N, CA, C and O atoms as a GROMACS GRO file, in nm:
protein
  552
    1UNK      N    1   0.100  -0.110  -0.019
    1UNK     CA    2  -0.010  -0.006  -0.011
    1UNK      C    3   0.084   0.129  -0.003
    1UNK      O    4   0.173   0.145   0.081
    2UNK      N    5   0.050   0.215  -0.099
    2UNK     CA    6   0.134   0.345  -0.084
    2UNK      C    7   0.101   0.440  -0.003
    2UNK      O    8  -0.014   0.482   0.005
    3UNK      N    9   0.215   0.492   0.080
    3UNK     CA   10   0.192   0.594   0.176
    3UNK      C   11   0.188   0.735   0.121
    3UNK      O   12   0.268   0.774   0.036
    4UNK      N   13   0.086   0.813   0.176
    4UNK     CA   14   0.057   0.950   0.119
    4UNK      C   15   0.142   1.046   0.242
    4UNK      O   16   0.143   1.011   0.360
    5UNK      N   17   0.200   1.150   0.200
    5UNK     CA   18   0.262   1.235   0.303
    5UNK      C   19   0.159   1.370   0.289
    5UNK      O   20   0.117   1.414   0.182
    6UNK      N   21   0.133   1.419   0.414
    6UNK     CA   22   0.067   1.526   0.448
    6UNK      C   23   0.147   1.628   0.538
    6UNK      O   24   0.219   1.595   0.633
    7UNK      N   25   0.122   1.762   0.494
    7UNK     CA   26   0.200   1.868   0.557
    7UNK      C   27   0.113   1.934   0.676
    7UNK      O   28  -0.002   1.970   0.652
    8UNK      N   29   0.156   1.947   0.776
    8UNK     CA   30   0.088   2.014   0.900
    8UNK      C   31   0.170   2.128   0.957
    8UNK      O   32   0.282   2.107   1.003
    9UNK      N   33   0.121   2.238   0.954
    9UNK     CA   34   0.202   2.344   1.019
    9UNK      C   35   0.158   2.387   1.167
    9UNK      O   36   0.041   2.410   1.198
   10UNK      N   37   0.262   2.393   1.251
   10UNK     CA   38   0.233   2.411   1.396
   10UNK      C   39   0.312   2.554   1.429
   10UNK      O   40   0.400   2.600   1.357
   11UNK      N   41   0.265   2.616   1.548
   11UNK     CA   42   0.353   2.718   1.589
   11UNK      C   43   0.452   2.679   1.673
   11UNK      O   44   0.451   2.567   1.723
   12UNK      N   45   0.549   2.770   1.698
   12UNK     CA   46   0.673   2.719   1.760
   12UNK      C   47   0.621   2.660   1.902
   12UNK      O   48   0.676   2.556   1.937
   13UNK      N   49   0.534   2.708   1.977
   13UNK     CA   50   0.507   2.666   2.093
   13UNK      C   51   0.428   2.516   2.087
   13UNK      O   52   0.440   2.436   2.180
   14UNK      N   53   0.355   2.490   1.984
   14UNK     CA   54   0.292   2.376   1.953
   14UNK      C   55   0.403   2.266   1.921
   14UNK      O   56   0.402   2.152   1.969
   15UNK      N   57   0.493   2.311   1.837
   15UNK     CA   58   0.592   2.234   1.797
   15UNK      C   59   0.683   2.179   1.912
   15UNK      O   60   0.720   2.062   1.918
   16UNK      N   61   0.714   2.278   2.004
   16UNK     CA   62   0.792   2.224   2.130
   16UNK      C   63   0.705   2.139   2.212
   16UNK      O   64   0.752   2.036   2.261
   17UNK      N   65   0.587   2.171   2.232
   17UNK     CA   66   0.505   2.061   2.306
   17UNK      C   67   0.495   1.934   2.242
   17UNK      O   68   0.512   1.830   2.306
   18UNK      N   69   0.471   1.934   2.123
   18UNK     CA   70   0.477   1.811   2.066
   18UNK      C   71   0.606   1.724   2.077
   18UNK      O   72   0.600   1.601   2.089
   19UNK      N   73   0.711   1.785   2.072
   19UNK     CA   74   0.848   1.719   2.089
   19UNK      C   75   0.856   1.665   2.229
   19UNK      O   76   0.907   1.556   2.255
   20UNK      N   77   0.794   1.761   2.336
   20UNK     CA   78   0.786   1.703   2.463
   20UNK      C   79   0.708   1.577   2.494
   20UNK      O   80   0.755   1.484   2.559
   21UNK      N   81   0.584   1.581   2.441
   21UNK     CA   82   0.513   1.454   2.456
   21UNK      C   83   0.515   1.338   2.379
   21UNK      O   84   0.465   1.231   2.414
   22UNK      N   85   0.581   1.363   2.256
   22UNK     CA   86   0.624   1.231   2.173
   22UNK      C   87   0.759   1.172   2.253
   22UNK      O   88   0.875   1.207   2.232
   23UNK      N   89   0.715   1.078   2.343
   23UNK     CA   90   0.836   1.015   2.406
   23UNK      C   91   0.951   0.970   2.348
   23UNK      O   92   1.053   0.980   2.416
   24UNK      N   93   0.959   0.915   2.220
   24UNK     CA   94   1.060   0.860   2.168
   24UNK      C   95   1.119   0.976   2.057
   24UNK      O   96   1.206   0.948   1.974
   25UNK      N   97   1.056   1.107   2.071
   25UNK     CA   98   1.107   1.208   1.964
   25UNK      C   99   1.043   1.200   1.841
   25UNK      O  100   1.065   1.288   1.758
   26UNK      N  101   0.955   1.092   1.814
   26UNK     CA  102   0.903   1.075   1.685
   26UNK      C  103   0.760   1.145   1.690
   26UNK      O  104   0.660   1.089   1.735
   27UNK      N  105   0.762   1.275   1.639
   27UNK     CA  106   0.640   1.355   1.653
   27UNK      C  107   0.527   1.302   1.541
   27UNK      O  108   0.408   1.299   1.569
   28UNK      N  109   0.569   1.271   1.437
   28UNK     CA  110   0.491   1.207   1.316
   28UNK      C  111   0.429   1.081   1.386
   28UNK      O  112   0.309   1.056   1.373
   29UNK      N  113   0.495   1.018   1.445
   29UNK     CA  114   0.433   0.876   1.507
   29UNK      C  115   0.331   0.906   1.592
   29UNK      O  116   0.219   0.855   1.593
   30UNK      N  117   0.378   1.001   1.672
   30UNK     CA  118   0.270   1.043   1.772
   30UNK      C  119   0.155   1.095   1.738
   30UNK      O  120   0.049   1.060   1.791
   31UNK      N  121   0.162   1.179   1.651
   31UNK     CA  122   0.046   1.251   1.581
   31UNK      C  123  -0.051   1.150   1.526
   31UNK      O  124  -0.172   1.165   1.539
   32UNK      N  125   0.007   1.039   1.460
   32UNK     CA  126  -0.042   0.954   1.375
   32UNK      C  127  -0.116   0.849   1.470
   32UNK      O  128  -0.226   0.805   1.438
   33UNK      N  129  -0.058   0.814   1.580
   33UNK     CA  130  -0.123   0.701   1.668
   33UNK      C  131  -0.217   0.785   1.758
   33UNK      O  132  -0.310   0.722   1.809
   34UNK      N  133  -0.209   0.914   1.785
   34UNK     CA  134  -0.296   0.980   1.858
   34UNK      C  135  -0.444   1.007   1.766
   34UNK      O  136  -0.556   0.987   1.811
   35UNK      N  137  -0.419   1.049   1.651
   35UNK     CA  138  -0.538   1.072   1.566
   35UNK      C  139  -0.605   0.941   1.522
   35UNK      O  140  -0.728   0.932   1.524
   36UNK      N  141  -0.530   0.845   1.485
   36UNK     CA  142  -0.587   0.709   1.456
   36UNK      C  143  -0.666   0.639   1.570
   36UNK      O  144  -0.771   0.576   1.557
   37UNK      N  145  -0.586   0.665   1.702
   37UNK     CA  146  -0.664   0.611   1.817
   37UNK      C  147  -0.808   0.680   1.837
   37UNK      O  148  -0.918   0.627   1.854
   38UNK      N  149  -0.770   0.816   1.830
   38UNK     CA  150  -0.911   0.882   1.848
   38UNK      C  151  -1.027   0.843   1.746
   38UNK      O  152  -1.143   0.836   1.788
   39UNK      N  153  -0.998   0.820   1.624
   39UNK     CA  154  -1.068   0.776   1.530
   39UNK      C  155  -1.134   0.658   1.563
   39UNK      O  156  -1.256   0.646   1.546
   40UNK      N  157  -1.056   0.561   1.612
   40UNK     CA  158  -1.104   0.423   1.649
   40UNK      C  159  -1.200   0.438   1.775
   40UNK      O  160  -1.283   0.349   1.790
   41UNK      N  161  -1.198   0.524   1.851
   41UNK     CA  162  -1.277   0.554   1.966
   41UNK      C  163  -1.403   0.603   1.922
   41UNK      O  164  -1.509   0.559   1.967
   42UNK      N  165  -1.394   0.714   1.812
   42UNK     CA  166  -1.518   0.761   1.756
   42UNK      C  167  -1.588   0.660   1.695
   42UNK      O  168  -1.709   0.653   1.718
   43UNK      N  169  -1.528   0.567   1.610
   43UNK     CA  170  -1.601   0.473   1.547
   43UNK      C  171  -1.685   0.393   1.658
   43UNK      O  172  -1.807   0.377   1.649
   44UNK      N  173  -1.605   0.345   1.765
   44UNK     CA  174  -1.662   0.262   1.867
   44UNK      C  175  -1.795   0.338   1.929
   44UNK      O  176  -1.899   0.278   1.957
   45UNK      N  177  -1.776   0.455   1.941
   45UNK     CA  178  -1.887   0.544   2.010
   45UNK      C  179  -2.013   0.543   1.904
   45UNK      O  180  -2.130   0.534   1.941
   46UNK      N  181  -1.978   0.553   1.788
   46UNK     CA  182  -2.085   0.547   1.685
   46UNK      C  183  -2.168   0.414   1.670
   46UNK      O  184  -2.290   0.410   1.652
   47UNK      N  185  -2.091   0.314   1.680
   47UNK     CA  186  -2.142   0.178   1.685
   47UNK      C  187  -2.226   0.160   1.815
   47UNK      O  188  -2.338   0.108   1.811
   48UNK      N  189  -2.170   0.205   1.928
   48UNK     CA  190  -2.240   0.195   2.052
   48UNK      C  191  -2.374   0.273   2.044
   48UNK      O  192  -2.477   0.224   2.089
   49UNK      N  193  -2.370   0.393   1.987
   49UNK     CA  194  -2.505   0.469   1.960
   49UNK      C  195  -2.593   0.407   1.883
   49UNK      O  196  -2.713   0.415   1.911
   50UNK      N  197  -2.550   0.336   1.777
   50UNK     CA  198  -2.644   0.256   1.694
   50UNK      C  199  -2.701   0.160   1.763
   50UNK      O  200  -2.823   0.143   1.762
   51UNK      N  201  -2.605   0.075   1.840
   51UNK     CA  202  -2.680  -0.022   1.941
   51UNK      C  203  -2.784   0.014   2.040
   51UNK      O  204  -2.878  -0.059   2.070
   52UNK      N  205  -2.758   0.150   2.097
   52UNK     CA  206  -2.846   0.196   2.180
   52UNK      C  207  -2.996   0.236   2.128
   52UNK      O  208  -3.102   0.222   2.190
   53UNK      N  209  -2.977   0.286   2.004
   53UNK     CA  210  -3.089   0.324   1.903
   53UNK      C  211  -3.166   0.183   1.891
   53UNK      O  212  -3.287   0.175   1.915
   54UNK      N  213  -3.102   0.094   1.858
   54UNK     CA  214  -3.176  -0.049   1.820
   54UNK      C  215  -3.234  -0.084   1.939
   54UNK      O  216  -3.351  -0.122   1.934
   55UNK      N  217  -3.166  -0.077   2.069
   55UNK     CA  218  -3.235  -0.114   2.192
   55UNK      C  219  -3.347  -0.039   2.231
   55UNK      O  220  -3.443  -0.094   2.285
   56UNK      N  221  -3.345   0.092   2.206
   56UNK     CA  222  -3.473   0.177   2.234
   56UNK      C  223  -3.578   0.146   2.153
   56UNK      O  224  -3.692   0.148   2.198
   57UNK      N  225  -3.549   0.109   2.012
   57UNK     CA  226  -3.677   0.057   1.958
   57UNK      C  227  -3.720  -0.085   2.001
   57UNK      O  228  -3.841  -0.109   2.003
   58UNK      N  229  -3.634  -0.179   2.034
   58UNK     CA  230  -3.678  -0.282   2.088
   58UNK      C  231  -3.737  -0.267   2.221
   58UNK      O  232  -3.817  -0.355   2.253
   59UNK      N  233  -3.712  -0.173   2.307
   59UNK     CA  234  -3.796  -0.147   2.423
   59UNK      C  235  -3.928  -0.081   2.386
   59UNK      O  236  -4.023  -0.096   2.462
   60UNK      N  237  -3.939  -0.019   2.290
   60UNK     CA  238  -4.062   0.035   2.242
   60UNK      C  239  -4.159  -0.081   2.199
   60UNK      O  240  -4.279  -0.075   2.226
   61UNK      N  241  -4.104  -0.184   2.134
   61UNK     CA  242  -4.171  -0.326   2.095
   61UNK      C  243  -4.217  -0.369   2.222
   61UNK      O  244  -4.339  -0.376   2.240
   62UNK      N  245  -4.132  -0.401   2.319
   62UNK     CA  246  -4.176  -0.475   2.432
   62UNK      C  247  -4.260  -0.406   2.506
   62UNK      O  248  -4.345  -0.475   2.563
   63UNK      N  249  -4.266  -0.254   2.531
   63UNK     CA  250  -4.348  -0.190   2.590
   63UNK      C  251  -4.507  -0.206   2.538
   63UNK      O  252  -4.610  -0.220   2.604
   64UNK      N  253  -4.487  -0.198   2.397
   64UNK     CA  254  -4.631  -0.212   2.320
   64UNK      C  255  -4.686  -0.360   2.351
   64UNK      O  256  -4.806  -0.379   2.373
   65UNK      N  257  -4.591  -0.462   2.352
   65UNK     CA  258  -4.639  -0.588   2.385
   65UNK      C  259  -4.696  -0.594   2.530
   65UNK      O  260  -4.805  -0.645   2.555
   66UNK      N  261  -4.627  -0.546   2.608
   66UNK     CA  262  -4.673  -0.549   2.747
   66UNK      C  263  -4.795  -0.472   2.774
   66UNK      O  264  -4.874  -0.512   2.860
   67UNK      N  265  -4.822  -0.341   2.693
   67UNK     CA  266  -4.948  -0.292   2.708
   67UNK      C  267  -5.058  -0.366   2.652
   67UNK      O  268  -5.169  -0.362   2.706
   68UNK      N  269  -5.033  -0.443   2.535
   68UNK     CA  270  -5.120  -0.538   2.482
   68UNK      C  271  -5.159  -0.636   2.583
   68UNK      O  272  -5.276  -0.673   2.590
   69UNK      N  273  -5.070  -0.679   2.663
   69UNK     CA  274  -5.100  -0.789   2.755
   69UNK      C  275  -5.180  -0.743   2.863
   69UNK      O  276  -5.264  -0.815   2.918
   70UNK      N  277  -5.154  -0.608   2.900
   70UNK     CA  278  -5.230  -0.553   3.010
   70UNK      C  279  -5.355  -0.526   2.978
   70UNK      O  280  -5.440  -0.532   3.067
   71UNK      N  281  -5.386  -0.497   2.865
   71UNK     CA  282  -5.531  -0.471   2.793
   71UNK      C  283  -5.605  -0.602   2.816
   71UNK      O  284  -5.719  -0.604   2.861
   72UNK      N  285  -5.539  -0.707   2.785
   72UNK     CA  286  -5.609  -0.835   2.774
   72UNK      C  287  -5.644  -0.885   2.911
   72UNK      O  288  -5.747  -0.947   2.937
   73UNK      N  289  -5.558  -0.855   2.992
   73UNK     CA  290  -5.567  -0.920   3.118
   73UNK      C  291  -5.687  -0.829   3.200
   73UNK      O  292  -5.762  -0.878   3.285
   74UNK      N  293  -5.688  -0.688   3.156
   74UNK     CA  294  -5.796  -0.619   3.226
   74UNK      C  295  -5.918  -0.621   3.161
   74UNK      O  296  -6.016  -0.561   3.203
   75UNK      N  297  -5.915  -0.693   3.053
   75UNK     CA  298  -6.051  -0.714   2.968
   75UNK      C  299  -6.069  -0.602   2.871
   75UNK      O  300  -6.170  -0.604   2.800
   76UNK      N  301  -5.986  -0.509   2.860
   76UNK     CA  302  -6.007  -0.412   2.753
   76UNK      C  303  -5.969  -0.448   2.619
   76UNK      O  304  -5.852  -0.483   2.598
   77UNK      N  305  -6.070  -0.443   2.509
   77UNK     CA  306  -6.004  -0.472   2.380
   77UNK      C  307  -5.885  -0.391   2.326
   77UNK      O  308  -5.875  -0.268   2.334
   78UNK      N  309  -5.805  -0.468   2.275
   78UNK     CA  310  -5.684  -0.400   2.218
   78UNK      C  311  -5.717  -0.353   2.077
   78UNK      O  312  -5.796  -0.408   2.000
   79UNK      N  313  -5.636  -0.228   2.051
   79UNK     CA  314  -5.658  -0.144   1.924
   79UNK      C  315  -5.616  -0.249   1.805
   79UNK      O  316  -5.523  -0.324   1.836
   80UNK      N  317  -5.661  -0.262   1.702
   80UNK     CA  318  -5.643  -0.351   1.590
   80UNK      C  319  -5.496  -0.305   1.528
   80UNK      O  320  -5.435  -0.386   1.459
   81UNK      N  321  -5.444  -0.183   1.552
   81UNK     CA  322  -5.316  -0.180   1.496
   81UNK      C  323  -5.202  -0.185   1.608
   81UNK      O  324  -5.089  -0.145   1.581
   82UNK      N  325  -5.231  -0.232   1.727
   82UNK     CA  326  -5.149  -0.255   1.826
   82UNK      C  327  -5.040  -0.356   1.788
   82UNK      O  328  -5.060  -0.444   1.705
   83UNK      N  329  -4.924  -0.340   1.851
   83UNK     CA  330  -4.828  -0.429   1.816
   83UNK      C  331  -4.857  -0.563   1.910
   83UNK      O  332  -4.914  -0.563   2.020
   84UNK      N  333  -4.805  -0.673   1.841
   84UNK     CA  334  -4.840  -0.809   1.904
   84UNK      C  335  -4.960  -0.874   1.850
   84UNK      O  336  -5.045  -0.814   1.784
   85UNK      N  337  -4.964  -1.011   1.881
   85UNK     CA  338  -5.070  -1.086   1.845
   85UNK      C  339  -5.209  -1.045   1.908
   85UNK      O  340  -5.224  -1.006   2.023
   86UNK      N  341  -5.303  -1.058   1.818
   86UNK     CA  342  -5.441  -1.017   1.869
   86UNK      C  343  -5.535  -1.128   1.918
   86UNK      O  344  -5.657  -1.108   1.916
   87UNK      N  345  -5.485  -1.240   1.959
   87UNK     CA  346  -5.586  -1.354   2.008
   87UNK      C  347  -5.646  -1.292   2.118
   87UNK      O  348  -5.583  -1.208   2.182
   88UNK      N  349  -5.782  -1.330   2.155
   88UNK     CA  350  -5.857  -1.293   2.239
   88UNK      C  351  -5.829  -1.290   2.403
   88UNK      O  352  -5.882  -1.218   2.487
   89UNK      N  353  -5.741  -1.381   2.419
   89UNK     CA  354  -5.705  -1.395   2.568
   89UNK      C  355  -5.557  -1.471   2.575
   89UNK      O  356  -5.515  -1.537   2.480
   90UNK      N  357  -5.491  -1.455   2.686
   90UNK     CA  358  -5.356  -1.517   2.691
   90UNK      C  359  -5.235  -1.424   2.665
   90UNK      O  360  -5.250  -1.304   2.640
   91UNK      N  361  -5.132  -1.476   2.672
   91UNK     CA  362  -4.993  -1.395   2.668
   91UNK      C  363  -4.961  -1.399   2.518
   91UNK      O  364  -4.960  -1.508   2.460
   92UNK      N  365  -4.935  -1.277   2.447
   92UNK     CA  366  -4.902  -1.289   2.304
   92UNK      C  367  -4.791  -1.366   2.277
   92UNK      O  368  -4.697  -1.362   2.358
   93UNK      N  369  -4.783  -1.449   2.158
   93UNK     CA  370  -4.684  -1.539   2.131
   93UNK      C  371  -4.538  -1.444   2.130
   93UNK      O  372  -4.437  -1.501   2.170
   94UNK      N  373  -4.530  -1.323   2.092
   94UNK     CA  374  -4.408  -1.248   2.063
   94UNK      C  375  -4.342  -1.242   2.208
   94UNK      O  376  -4.222  -1.256   2.226
   95UNK      N  377  -4.438  -1.219   2.312
   95UNK     CA  378  -4.389  -1.206   2.447
   95UNK      C  379  -4.338  -1.328   2.514
   95UNK      O  380  -4.240  -1.336   2.589
   96UNK      N  381  -4.418  -1.423   2.475
   96UNK     CA  382  -4.364  -1.566   2.520
   96UNK      C  383  -4.232  -1.591   2.451
   96UNK      O  384  -4.140  -1.635   2.520
   97UNK      N  385  -4.214  -1.568   2.319
   97UNK     CA  386  -4.084  -1.604   2.257
   97UNK      C  387  -3.977  -1.514   2.328
   97UNK      O  388  -3.866  -1.565   2.347
   98UNK      N  389  -3.998  -1.398   2.365
   98UNK     CA  390  -3.880  -1.314   2.434
   98UNK      C  391  -3.851  -1.375   2.556
   98UNK      O  392  -3.733  -1.392   2.586
   99UNK      N  393  -3.947  -1.413   2.637
   99UNK     CA  394  -3.929  -1.463   2.762
   99UNK      C  395  -3.850  -1.596   2.763
   99UNK      O  396  -3.759  -1.624   2.842
  100UNK      N  397  -3.899  -1.673   2.662
  100UNK     CA  398  -3.826  -1.804   2.641
  100UNK      C  399  -3.697  -1.789   2.594
  100UNK      O  400  -3.610  -1.867   2.634
  101UNK      N  401  -3.671  -1.699   2.514
  101UNK     CA  402  -3.518  -1.651   2.471
  101UNK      C  403  -3.427  -1.613   2.583
  101UNK      O  404  -3.317  -1.665   2.601
  102UNK      N  405  -3.484  -1.510   2.664
  102UNK     CA  406  -3.416  -1.464   2.786
  102UNK      C  407  -3.386  -1.591   2.883
  102UNK      O  408  -3.280  -1.597   2.944
  103UNK      N  409  -3.478  -1.682   2.894
  103UNK     CA  410  -3.477  -1.783   2.985
  103UNK      C  411  -3.352  -1.866   2.938
  103UNK      O  412  -3.259  -1.885   3.015
  104UNK      N  413  -3.352  -1.913   2.817
  104UNK     CA  414  -3.252  -1.994   2.748
  104UNK      C  415  -3.111  -1.925   2.758
  104UNK      O  416  -3.009  -1.992   2.773
  105UNK      N  417  -3.109  -1.778   2.748
  105UNK     CA  418  -2.984  -1.728   2.738
  105UNK      C  419  -2.928  -1.728   2.880
  105UNK      O  420  -2.808  -1.752   2.892
  106UNK      N  421  -3.008  -1.701   3.001
  106UNK     CA  422  -2.964  -1.706   3.140
  106UNK      C  423  -2.938  -1.859   3.183
  106UNK      O  424  -2.851  -1.897   3.262
  107UNK      N  425  -3.013  -1.923   3.128
  107UNK     CA  426  -2.978  -2.084   3.171
  107UNK      C  427  -2.837  -2.132   3.090
  107UNK      O  428  -2.771  -2.227   3.132
  108UNK      N  429  -2.803  -2.066   2.983
  108UNK     CA  430  -2.679  -2.113   2.923
  108UNK      C  431  -2.555  -2.059   2.980
  108UNK      O  432  -2.446  -2.108   2.949
  109UNK      N  433  -2.568  -1.946   3.074
  109UNK     CA  434  -2.447  -1.894   3.155
  109UNK      C  435  -2.463  -1.925   3.291
  109UNK      O  436  -2.378  -1.882   3.369
  110UNK      N  437  -2.572  -2.003   3.340
  110UNK     CA  438  -2.556  -2.048   3.475
  110UNK      C  439  -2.500  -2.176   3.493
  110UNK      O  440  -2.516  -2.264   3.408
  111UNK      N  441  -2.435  -2.195   3.602
  111UNK     CA  442  -2.372  -2.335   3.641
  111UNK      C  443  -2.500  -2.408   3.687
  111UNK      O  444  -2.608  -2.360   3.722
  112UNK      N  445  -2.452  -2.560   3.676
  112UNK     CA  446  -2.574  -2.645   3.709
  112UNK      C  447  -2.623  -2.641   3.838
  112UNK      O  448  -2.738  -2.682   3.853
  113UNK      N  449  -2.547  -2.591   3.959
  113UNK     CA  450  -2.597  -2.597   4.080
  113UNK      C  451  -2.663  -2.477   4.101
  113UNK      O  452  -2.744  -2.474   4.194
  114UNK      N  453  -2.645  -2.364   4.026
  114UNK     CA  454  -2.724  -2.240   4.030
  114UNK      C  455  -2.838  -2.262   3.986
  114UNK      O  456  -2.932  -2.213   4.048
  115UNK      N  457  -2.865  -2.345   3.863
  115UNK     CA  458  -2.994  -2.384   3.810
  115UNK      C  459  -3.068  -2.461   3.908
  115UNK      O  460  -3.184  -2.424   3.926
  116UNK      N  461  -3.019  -2.570   3.980
  116UNK     CA  462  -3.092  -2.654   4.082
  116UNK      C  463  -3.128  -2.560   4.181
  116UNK      O  464  -3.245  -2.564   4.218
  117UNK      N  465  -3.036  -2.459   4.241
  117UNK     CA  466  -3.113  -2.374   4.356
  117UNK      C  467  -3.229  -2.304   4.315
  117UNK      O  468  -3.322  -2.290   4.394
  118UNK      N  469  -3.233  -2.249   4.180
  118UNK     CA  470  -3.336  -2.165   4.126
  118UNK      C  471  -3.458  -2.254   4.114
  118UNK      O  472  -3.569  -2.210   4.146
  119UNK      N  473  -3.439  -2.393   4.064
  119UNK     CA  474  -3.544  -2.479   4.045
  119UNK      C  475  -3.620  -2.526   4.193
  119UNK      O  476  -3.740  -2.548   4.212
  120UNK      N  477  -3.509  -2.534   4.287
  120UNK     CA  478  -3.567  -2.556   4.412
  120UNK      C  479  -3.654  -2.458   4.464
  120UNK      O  480  -3.753  -2.494   4.527
  121UNK      N  481  -3.626  -2.322   4.443
  121UNK     CA  482  -3.681  -2.211   4.500
  121UNK      C  483  -3.829  -2.209   4.417
  121UNK      O  484  -3.929  -2.161   4.470
  122UNK      N  485  -3.831  -2.259   4.297
  122UNK     CA  486  -3.964  -2.258   4.206
  122UNK      C  487  -4.059  -2.355   4.278
  122UNK      O  488  -4.174  -2.331   4.313
  123UNK      N  489  -3.989  -2.470   4.294
  123UNK     CA  490  -4.065  -2.604   4.344
  123UNK      C  491  -4.115  -2.542   4.484
  123UNK      O  492  -4.234  -2.556   4.510
  124UNK      N  493  -4.043  -2.483   4.565
  124UNK     CA  494  -4.077  -2.451   4.712
  124UNK      C  495  -4.207  -2.362   4.703
  124UNK      O  496  -4.279  -2.362   4.803
  125UNK      N  497  -4.242  -2.288   4.595
  125UNK     CA  498  -4.339  -2.197   4.591
  125UNK      C  499  -4.476  -2.277   4.530
  125UNK      O  500  -4.590  -2.231   4.524
  126UNK      N  501  -4.434  -2.398   4.491
  126UNK     CA  502  -4.558  -2.462   4.440
  126UNK      C  503  -4.563  -2.481   4.278
  126UNK      O  504  -4.646  -2.559   4.232
  127UNK      N  505  -4.479  -2.415   4.196
  127UNK     CA  506  -4.467  -2.418   4.064
  127UNK      C  507  -4.412  -2.542   3.989
  127UNK      O  508  -4.319  -2.608   4.034
  128UNK      N  509  -4.457  -2.563   3.905
  128UNK     CA  510  -4.366  -2.700   3.828
  128UNK      C  511  -4.228  -2.638   3.769
  128UNK      O  512  -4.218  -2.524   3.724
  129UNK      N  513  -4.128  -2.728   3.777
  129UNK     CA  514  -4.000  -2.701   3.726
  129UNK      C  515  -4.004  -2.702   3.561
  129UNK      O  516  -4.067  -2.792   3.505
  130UNK      N  517  -3.941  -2.610   3.490
  130UNK     CA  518  -3.954  -2.580   3.367
  130UNK      C  519  -3.818  -2.690   3.312
  130UNK      O  520  -3.707  -2.701   3.365
  131UNK      N  521  -3.863  -2.752   3.206
  131UNK     CA  522  -3.760  -2.829   3.152
  131UNK      C  523  -3.783  -2.827   2.981
  131UNK      O  524  -3.895  -2.807   2.934
  132UNK      N  525  -3.678  -2.847   2.907
  132UNK     CA  526  -3.706  -2.848   2.775
  132UNK      C  527  -3.798  -2.949   2.712
  132UNK      O  528  -3.864  -2.927   2.610
  133UNK      N  529  -3.797  -3.060   2.780
  133UNK     CA  530  -3.896  -3.170   2.737
  133UNK      C  531  -4.036  -3.106   2.750
  133UNK      O  532  -4.120  -3.121   2.661
  134UNK      N  533  -4.061  -3.038   2.856
  134UNK     CA  534  -4.199  -2.988   2.859
  134UNK      C  535  -4.253  -2.919   2.724
  134UNK      O  536  -4.368  -2.935   2.685
  135UNK      N  537  -4.163  -2.846   2.662
  135UNK     CA  538  -4.196  -2.766   2.547
  135UNK      C  539  -4.207  -2.871   2.438
  135UNK      O  540  -4.290  -2.836   2.354
  136UNK      N  541  -4.150  -2.988   2.413
  136UNK     CA  542  -4.180  -3.071   2.328
  136UNK      C  543  -4.318  -3.136   2.340
  136UNK      O  544  -4.386  -3.173   2.245
  137UNK      N  545  -4.349  -3.144   2.460
  137UNK     CA  546  -4.490  -3.215   2.481
  137UNK      C  547  -4.618  -3.107   2.453
  137UNK      O  548  -4.734  -3.146   2.459
  138UNK      N  549  -4.587  -2.987   2.426
  138UNK     CA  550  -4.687  -2.904   2.384
  138UNK      C  551  -4.778  -2.915   2.265
  138UNK      O  552  -4.864  -2.829   2.245
   0.00000   0.00000   0.00000
């Protein structure tokens, strides 16, 4: 790859300061590293911002689904254009899918003894223990 040369002018004070901060005396290398490192940080920030925007959109969808569920539980008819399935009763399939996805992700990061403790807590309050096989029987 061909290198391009750029000329940048500095005042005498700026040049002295750059000479001091460039530890090995390589002012060009110091400027290049600093600019490119900042550029990389800026790209990371843009990427993080994009992910936050996506998360905000996802949160709005989840809020719509929860509002839909709240309306169903309250017995109020849901609006025809509301997000989520429009079955007359029960939890919307989209919400069930999200809950199942979260459960599977959490279980994949949990040690077996932690799952057993959680299952014991569930059993103690009288609820059935969830197992993958239970899904196959549906």
